[in-house]
C-alpha positions in Angstrom: -90.4 -61.5 -161.5 -93.6 -63.2 -162.7 -96.8 -62.7 -160.8 -100.0 -64.8 -160.5 -103.0 -62.5 -160.1 -106.2 -63.8 -158.7 -109.1 -61.8 -160.2 -112.9 -61.7 -160.2 -114.9 -61.2 -163.5 -117.9 -58.9 -163.9 -120.1 -62.0 -163.5 -118.4 -62.7 -160.1 -116.5 -65.8 -161.4 -112.8 -66.2 -160.5 -109.8 -66.5 -162.7 -106.0 -66.0 -162.6 -103.5 -64.4 -164.9 -99.8 -65.2 -164.9 -97.9 -62.0 -165.8 -94.3 -61.5 -166.7 -92.3 -58.3 -166.0 -93.9 -55.1 -167.2 -97.4 -56.6 -166.7 -97.3 -58.7 -169.9 -99.8 -61.5 -169.6 -98.5 -65.0 -170.3 -101.4 -67.2 -169.3 -105.1 -66.5 -168.5 -106.9 -69.3 -166.8 -110.4 -70.7 -167.3 -113.2 -69.3 -165.2 -113.9 -70.8 -161.9 -117.2 -70.6 -159.9 -115.4 -70.4 -156.6 -112.3 -68.7 -155.2 -111.1 -72.0 -153.9 -111.4 -73.5 -157.4 -109.2 -70.8 -158.8 -106.7 -71.3 -155.9 -106.6 -75.0 -156.6 -105.9 -74.3 -160.3 -103.0 -72.1 -159.3 -101.7 -74.8 -157.0 -101.9 -77.3 -159.9 -100.2 -74.9 -162.3 -97.3 -74.4 -159.8 -96.9 -78.2 -159.3 -97.0 -79.1 -163.0 -94.8 -76.3 -164.3 -92.0 -77.1 -161.9 -91.7 -80.5 -163.6 -92.5 -79.4 -167.1 -90.1 -80.3 -170.0 -90.1 -78.4 -173.3 -91.2 -80.6 -176.1 -90.4 -78.8 -179.4 -92.8 -80.1 -182.1 -92.1 -77.4 -184.7 -89.8 -79.6 -186.8 
């Protein structure tokens, strides 16, 4: 089961990490000045990825 971890950096800015099973990081967010900003980023990530379609541009 993937997790979204809300964290605080050494300089007290907030960010989140999406982790897969076995604590493997999949995504690390940008830094946010506020906790609410990071929570809003998580909310947007959840909303967008539910509707995301794979676009394979490797060919």
